[in-house]
Structure formats: structure tokens, C-alpha cells
C-alpha positions, 0 to 999 in steps of 0.5 A: 360183536359189538356191545348191545347199547340199553337206554335206560329211562330213569335214574330212581331205584329201578334205573340205579338197579337196572344200570348195575343189572346191566353192567354185570351183564356186559351191555353198555346201559345209558341211563337218562334222567330229566333232573339233575339229581339221582334218587327218582321219589326220594329226591324231595324238593319243595314243589313240583320238579317238571315232569313229575309225578309222584313227591314226598311231603316232609315229614315221610317216614318209609312204610316199609323197614329197613331190611325189607327195603334196600338192595339185596347186596347192598343193606343199610348199616345196622346203625340206622333206625328200621323206618327211615326218614327220606334223607336217611333213603336218599343218603343210603341211595347215593352211597349204592351208586357210589359204591358201583360206580354207577353215576358216570353211566347217567346223563342228568337234565337229559328228558326222554320224550319219545320211544319208537322202532326203527323202520328195520324193527332192528333198533329203538329210536329215542327223541331226547331233549336236553336242558337247553331243549335241543332235540336229538335222536338216538338209537339203541338195541334195548329199553328199560323204562324205570319212571314209576307207576306212580306216574299221572296223579288221578283226581276222581271227578264230582259233581260240582267240584269245579265250583268249590272255592276252597283249595284243591290239592292232589296229595302230591302237592302237600308238604307241610302241615302248617298253611293248613292249621286251625282251618277245615280240611277234607282228606279224600282216600285213606289208605297209605298218604291219606292216613298219614296226612290226615294224621299230621295234620290233625297234630297240627290243630286242623279240622279234619275229615277223611272220606275213603271208599272201602274200610281199612285196618290201620296197622302200626310200623312197630308191633308190640313185639318190637318187629317190624310189621313187614317182617311180621307179616311177609312170611312165606308160611303166612303168604301161603294161607290168606286165613293165617294171613288175615288172623295176623293182621287182626292181632297187630292192628291198632285199629279198623274203619269199617266199610259203613262207616265209609258208606258202603253197604253190605260188606265187611272187611275180612280181606284184611290183606288188600285194605291196610293202611301203615299208621302209628297215630291214625288209631288214636287221633280217631278215638280222640275225634281228631280224624272224623270219618265221612261217607260217600261224596255226592256233591260239592258246593263252593263252600260245602261238601254234600254226602250221599247221606244227606249230610253236609259239611259246611265252609271247608277250606280245603280237600286233598286228594290222596287218590293215587295214580293212573298207570302211565307210560307217556314216552310209549304207545298205550297200545304196546302194554293195554288190551282193549279192555284195559288190561295190561299184557306184560309178561312177569309184569316186565316185557309187553307181550303186545309187541312183536318183538317182546324181550327187547323192551322191558318195564320195571318195577311198573306195578303195585306191590304189597310189600316194599318196591325194591325187591321187585325192581331189583329182580325186574331189572336183573331178569331184563338184562339176562334176558338182554344178553341171552342168558335167558330165554322167554316162552312163546307168546302163546305160554307168555299169554297165558300166564297173563290170563291167569294173573289177570283173572287173580287179581280181578277187581283187587287193586285199581287202575295200576297192574298188581305186583308181582310174586317175588320167589316167582321172579326169583325162579325165573332168574334162577336165584330162588332157594329150596326149602328142600335142599336147604333142610338137607344142607342149612337147616337153620337158613331153611327154617329161617326161609319158610317162617322168617322175614322175605327179605331180599337178601334170599335172592343173592343165596345161590345162582347168577349175582350171588353174593357172599354176605347174603346169608349173614345178613339172613339170619341177622335180619331181626338183630340189624333191625333192632340194633338202632333201637338199643334201650327200647322194650316192647310191651310183651317183652319179659312177660 
């Protein structure tokens, strides 16, 4: 039997894990990368590359700690710090590709511009453009789309915005604070990028104002006990209890911006798990008046911004929209994914059930996640490859649709513009790699306690089943030791008390 060919679109983290997963299932992956280097969003450039959606600014440090944002069978060296600069992350991605010999399966400077089904319905027909703009067509048995959920920058519309004479950019175009030095800047959006950009501008002598749709809890990367925030919060025993999770967030947060401060009346942000911004310095900048909060925006004028409460911010030099991204997969038809209400009908956030044969197209990591994207991308890729290879059977469409409807109902109004992310344990269960607390309690009680009360590191999904890795248990048990190794000499505020 001929080897099944799989087209993989994008050579970032999702694309690389897809190549590896296909090889493990004896499939033939061909990965198309429109740029000249692998790495996806972690491939930093001063200017936006053609077709690029999300992008890094120069000072970016990972919001997820290294033990939570890594490949499940290829961890960072323990010498790496808990949180990583973008060159460190890119180096790790390249090392992964080299270690598993993945790059030979990538066609660089090659852009997939369209994906369609053949008339006979058995193959996918891809239109591909090379660096010389020559367009050709190739056929594949399966397709994995790994182009990131952060594909189409979203900028809200406001009356008069077109008349504003100052600088107007989306955060994906922001690179350095120097061009905004001693200028009056309004940052619209206060989640991850918005909070960090506002803080960096404030530290570099800009006059900074921040507008947010809702209040947020501000959480530092490292908690007072020296543990990364995500290794403190993403614990199964906490995830099962929203009230306990909220209490833990309240304990570690350094500050809170209320809904009232954002011009939103009649609510309070008790649902902390859904409104976090990760920042080490934002609370301090707010306390010192280096960042000032403003209410809802009513309209823009040539030099000023008018707010809903009637106040005016005069002589504004620049507006930076840190307002996220719309869900978009430009190379396929929206009707394959969305119903008439705009709900994404995608089983396990991977397989579009609106297709006649959902198992032939996989969306890899095209979701919003509460934690790191990396474990989700890898689980998606492993599941898709095993479905393609016939080693996992999808349920009938009615069962898949019921599962989708339940998830849509659960996340309604909790996230915006992109599908909300999956539970990694749920994906691991489908793949057949989720450990059992009961079984571990009998065979390895120490590991069982780590499973329930330790951080949800990706290595849990390499303990058993397809793709098991002999180093998984050791890496799980040494997760905190490896995290703190590069912080020798650091003493937490609570140590010794």
C-alpha cells in the first residue's frame, strides 16, 4: 500500500510536532513554510513579514515557564532560566527540529494559497506559490493546518478613528519603546501584550494611559515562594475547583484593575481565572502613576480621545491596539468550520465536522488556551496523525456534534473571537496516554501525588501509551528542581519563615 501523503501548512511549533507525529505513524509529511526559516511566531523580525499575523516585540519574555512550555519528549536544558527570551525559545525549537531530523521535510519560501477537495472527494488539492511566484498544484491524502489562531489582527472601530492624526498601530507592529519616548501613548487592551507593552513604555519615559474592556488580575511570573505562577496554578486539584483556583490567584496576584476603573459598571471580577494578565512590573507602574487607567472610549478626534464619562485625553501622540486577533484560516472556506451563528464546529478543536469526511483535515492548535499552547499543539498533532493512520476512530457525526455543542455552551461569553481551548487531559484520554490516578496510587504512590497535586507539565503524556518516552517520569519528578536550577543564589521571600 502506498504511503499516505500529508500536507502540513506552517513550520512553527505546531507544524514541527505535526511532522514528527506523522513520521511516527509511517505517514509522508510535506511541510510548507512561507518564510525562509522555521519557528513561526518565535522567528523574530524587525518588520512584519508578508502574510504574518502575530509577531514579537524585541523584549518579549515567555509568559509560560520552560517546564510548561516545552515539547513532551524534548525538554529545555536545566541550565535555561524559568522564563525565556525569544532567542532562547527559537534556539530550542531549532534544536528540536535538528534532533528529530525534521527540517528535510520542510519546503521553505513556499506559500499554500488555497485548499480544495478534488472532484472525486478522495484527495486534497493544494495551490502552492513558490518564491518566484510560480503557482503549482499538488494532491494530498490529508491536510494539517498549523498557521496559528493569531492570524488576523483585530482592531475595534471607533467614531472618528480615521481622523486621528497620531500614530495608530496594532501591537503586532510594536517592536521597541524608543520611538515613543516622552510621548503620550494610549494602549487599548490590558491583557498579556497590552499590559507588558504599557509597562515597557512607562519604564522608558512615555506618558502611558491604558484602556481595557474589563478589569484584570495582575500576576507575576515568579510567585513569592519562588515557583512560576503557572506551576502554581495549573494543578489538577485546583483546576477541578474554580473557587480554589480563584482563591489561589488572589493569593499570588500583585494587583487588580477593577471593572469600574475600566468604565464597566455593575460587575466585579470574581472569575479571576479568565482575566489574568502576566506582568512583573505593571502593578508597580500603576502604583507610581507611570500607567494611568482610563474608561471606555467614546470617540477619537484629530489629537484627542473622548471617553464615555465625558473626560478628554488631549494631545495624544500614539494609540497602540493590543486587542487580539480574529479567528481566521484564510486558505480554507469559513463554512467548513463555522455555523450560521459563528460557532466553530470542530471536534476536539481538531476535526471540522461540517466536512463530509472530517478525519481528512486537522486544525492543529487553532484555539485559545489558558496555559501554554505547546502541549495542546503536540496532542492535536499526535491525535491527528493516529486518526490519519487508522489507529484512532472518530465517533459518528451526531456524537461529535453533541460534544461540540456542550463545549460551546460551556465557554459561551468567556472568550472572544477565537474558540476557547481544550482540556489537555481530555485530549490525552482520546490519544490513550492519560495516566490514571487510581492505577498510579497502587503502582507508584509518589507519582500519583505528583499527578494530582503537582504541575500539569507536558511529560505526563509520555508516561504510557503510543509515543511513550523513558525519560518522562524523571522529568516530572524533577520539574521544580530543573526550574530553579538556573536561579542558584535566589532566595524566595517566604524561604526560612
